[in-house]
Each structure stands twice: as C-alpha cells, then as structure tokens.
N, C-alpha and C positions, 0 to 999 in steps of 0.2 A: 144107135148113135156112137155112143159110148166109142166101138170098134173103131169106127174112123175118127172119133176124137185122139185116140193113141196110135190111130196110126199115119197123121197131124204131124205129132211133137217128134215124128222121126226128121220131120225137116224143121230148121232151122229159124228161116224164116217165118213165116207159116207159123210157126212156134210163137217165133215172135212177136205180130199180128194175133194173135189170140190172147196173147198174154197184156196185150194192148187194151184188147177191147176189151177185158174180163177185168183192169184195174180201173179202169175210167168207168165199170157198169159198178164194179163199188162203191167208188168214189161219188155216184151221182143215188147209188142206193142209201146210202147215207146221210146224204146233204137230203134225201126225200123223207129220211125216217124224223128230222133235225122240226123240232115242234115249231120253232117259227120259220118255217119256209110257207113261204106264202102257196094259196089253194095254185094259182096262175103257172106259179114259177113249176109246181111238183106235175102238173098237167104236159108240160113241156118236156123235165128230167123224165118224165111216162113214155113217152114216145122218143126221146134220144137212148129210155134204154131199150127200145122194141128195135128205131133200129140198130143198133149195138148188136141185137138177138139175131135181127136176119141177114147183116156181115158175118159176125160169123158165122152161124147157117152156111151161107153162100162160101167161105174161105176152106168151107170143112166138103160142100158138097163135093166145089169146086178140087179137090186135091183126091176124092178116093178115083 
C-alpha cells in the first residue's frame, strides 16, 4: 500500500484529493477525541472516517 501511495503523489489532482481526505480525517479525529462530543456524534464521526478511508483506498486502487 505504501508504494501505491507514493506513486499516487506524482499526480497533483490525486495528491490534492488525498490531502483533502487526510485533513477531514484529522479534524474528525480531533472532534471525536473531545470529551464533550456526544456518543451519537462519535458514532457518526466513526462512520465518516470509515467512508474517508474507503474513498482514499478507492483513489489509490484506481491509480495503480
């Protein structure tokens, strides 16, 4: 998987999309770690992070 990620970074559009996904993932993870985040919101965040992971995997698989 690492090799695919490095090859994908050669394409500016792909690297930009992966960077956007990474930024969203980090922001969601930060919100999830906040002690004031409600359990129902944490569940939504986990689902969104899973969706982002699948999207980044799809981008990397398409690139190969």
